[in-house]
C-alpha positions in Angstrom: -55.0 -11.7 -71.1 -54.5 -12.2 -74.8 -50.9 -11.8 -75.9 -50.1 -8.5 -77.5 -49.6 -8.6 -81.2 -49.5 -6.4 -84.3 -52.8 -6.1 -86.2 -51.0 -5.7 -89.6 -47.8 -7.1 -90.9 -44.6 -5.2 -91.7 -45.0 -6.2 -95.4 -48.5 -4.9 -95.5 -47.4 -1.6 -94.0 -44.4 -1.2 -96.3 -46.7 -1.7 -99.3 -49.2 0.8 -97.8 -46.6 3.6 -97.5 -44.6 2.7 -100.5 -41.3 1.5 -99.0 -39.4 -1.3 -100.8 -36.2 -1.5 -98.8 -35.5 -2.8 -95.3 -33.6 0.2 -93.9 -36.5 1.3 -91.7 -37.8 -2.2 -90.7 -37.1 -1.8 -87.0 -38.8 1.6 -86.9 -41.8 0.3 -88.9 -42.2 -2.6 -86.5 -42.2 -0.3 -83.5 -44.7 2.0 -85.2 -47.0 -1.0 -85.9 -46.7 -2.1 -82.3 -47.7 1.4 -81.1 -50.6 1.6 -83.6 -51.9 -1.7 -82.4 -51.8 -0.7 -78.8 -53.5 2.6 -79.6 -56.3 0.5 -81.1 -56.5 -1.6 -77.9 -56.7 1.5 -75.8 -59.2 3.3 -78.0 -61.5 0.3 -78.2 -61.0 -1.0 -74.7 -60.3 -4.6 -75.9 -57.8 -6.6 -77.8 -58.3 -8.3 -81.2 -56.1 -11.3 -80.9 -56.5 -14.4 -78.7 -54.7 -16.0 -75.8 -52.3 -18.8 -76.8 -53.7 -21.3 -74.3 -56.8 -21.7 -72.2 -56.7 -19.7 -69.0 -59.1 -19.2 -66.0 -61.0 -16.1 -65.3 -63.3 -15.3 -62.4 -66.6 -13.4 -62.3 -69.1 -12.2 -59.7 -72.6 -12.8 -61.1 -75.2 -10.1 -60.8 -78.0 -12.3 -62.3 -78.7 -16.0 -61.9 -79.4 -16.7 -65.5 -76.9 -14.6 -67.5 -73.3 -13.3 -67.2 -71.4 -10.8 -69.3 -67.9 -12.0 -69.9 -64.7 -10.8 -71.7 -64.3 -11.5 -75.4 -64.2 -15.2 -75.6 -63.2 -17.6 -78.4 -64.2 -20.8 -76.6 -64.8 -22.2 -73.2 -63.4 -25.5 -72.0 -64.7 -25.5 -68.4 -67.4 -23.7 -66.4 -67.6 -24.1 -62.6 -69.4 -22.3 -59.9 -69.0 -21.8 -56.1 -72.3 -21.3 -54.4 -71.1 -20.9 -50.8 -68.1 -18.6 -51.4 -65.4 -21.0 -50.2 -63.6 -20.9 -53.6 -63.7 -24.7 -54.1 -66.1 -24.5 -57.2 -68.2 -27.6 -56.3 -70.4 -27.4 -59.4 -68.9 -28.3 -62.7 -71.2 -27.5 -65.6 -71.7 -29.7 -68.6 -71.7 -28.1 -72.1 -75.5 -28.6 -72.1 -75.9 -26.5 -69.0 -75.0 -23.2 -70.7 -75.2 -21.3 -74.0 -72.6 -18.9 -75.3 -74.0 -15.7 -76.9 -74.4 -14.3 -79.5 -75.4 -17.7 -80.8 -73.9 -17.2 -84.3 -70.8 -15.3 -83.4 -68.4 -18.0 -84.8 -70.5 -18.3 -88.0 -70.2 -14.7 -89.1 -68.3 -13.9 -92.3 -65.7 -12.3 -89.9 -66.0 -14.5 -86.8 -66.7 -12.5 -83.6 -66.1 -13.5 -79.9 -68.7 -14.6 -77.4 -69.5 -11.9 -74.9 -72.2 -13.6 -72.7 -72.8 -16.9 -71.1 -76.4 -17.8 -70.3 -78.0 -20.7 -68.4 -79.5 -23.2 -70.9 -83.3 -23.7 -70.7 -82.7 -27.3 -69.3 -79.5 -26.5 -67.4 -78.9 -28.0 -64.0 -77.3 -24.9 -62.5 -77.6 -21.1 -62.0 -75.0 -18.5 -61.4 -74.5 -17.7 -57.7 -75.6 -14.1 -57.4 -73.4 -11.8 -55.4 -70.8 -14.5 -54.6 -67.5 -12.8 -55.2 -65.5 -14.8 -57.8 -68.3 -17.3 -57.7 -67.9 -18.2 -61.4 -64.8 -19.7 -62.8 -64.5 -19.9 -66.6 -61.6 -21.5 -68.4 -61.2 -20.8 -72.0 -59.4 -19.1 -74.9 -60.0 -15.3 -74.6 -59.9 -12.6 -77.3 -61.0 -12.6 -80.9 -61.0 -15.5 -83.4 -59.2 -13.3 -85.9 -58.3 -9.7 -86.5 -61.2 -8.0 -88.2 -60.5 -6.4 -91.6 -61.5 -2.9 -90.4 -59.1 -3.2 -87.4 -56.2 -4.1 -89.8 -57.0 -1.1 -92.0 -57.2 1.1 -88.9 -53.8 -0.2 -87.8 -52.3 0.7 -91.1 -53.9 4.1 -91.1 -52.7 4.9 -87.5 -49.2 3.5 -88.2 -48.9 5.8 -91.2 -50.0 8.7 -89.1 -47.3 7.9 -86.4 -44.6 7.2 -89.0 -45.2 10.5 -90.8 -45.5 12.4 -87.4 -41.7 12.4 -87.3 -41.8 15.2 -89.9 -44.0 17.4 -87.6 -42.3 17.2 -84.2 -44.0 20.4 -83.0 -47.4 19.2 -84.1 -47.6 21.6 -87.0 -47.7 20.7 -90.7 -47.4 22.9 -93.8 -45.0 25.5 -95.1 -44.4 29.2 -95.1 -46.0 29.4 -98.5 -49.3 27.7 -97.8 -49.4 28.2 -94.0 -49.3 25.9 -91.0 -52.0 23.7 -89.5 -52.1 21.8 -86.3 -51.9 18.0 -86.7 -55.0 16.3 -85.2 -54.7 13.7 -82.5 -57.0 11.2 -84.3 -57.8 10.7 -87.9 -61.6 10.7 -88.2 -61.4 7.7 -90.6 -59.6 5.8 -87.9 -62.4 6.5 -85.5 -65.0 5.5 -88.1 -63.3 2.2 -88.9 -63.4 1.3 -85.2 -66.7 2.7 -84.0 -68.5 -0.7 -84.1 -65.7 -2.4 -82.1 -65.4 0.1 -79.3 -66.6 -0.9 -75.9 -68.8 1.7 -74.3 -69.2 1.6 -70.5 -72.6 2.8 -69.3 -72.7 4.1 -65.8 
């Protein structure tokens, strides 16, 4: 799994909320950590990448295409057709395509999410063989998207200011009290295109 990280820096956050000193640095770092993990949980994915290539295993449902976790690059693809976990077939780079084709060429690079058998590929995915596909690569996102960084700052500010409303109420006796919402609607809007939706 990708190593957990903050999606915005402490200096960015201090500028965002107008703090110039270092008195609250430890608190702000903890708030950024929590905001980043809230984004992970809300979106169902992480937006950084693993520090080294690691292996992941998949059970293919189709011979020609396989959905995979967010992937920056693959260094090895191997399949095990008979289920003995020895992965006899090592695929060449010409045997498969990573999709979407132009993910890395976007203005904000995106991860690959599918591996497909190339038209002239020598192999197919072994359908129904548990852990029949072994993929070794760098997982996660090439870089933190700008919208994710902004959502992190927004969420962190919400958490930081929440210390002033420990009972979940904000306001005063003069203007009345309102309940603090669980999510900022702008937070959700910033992340809506990055959220994984599981269809059952």
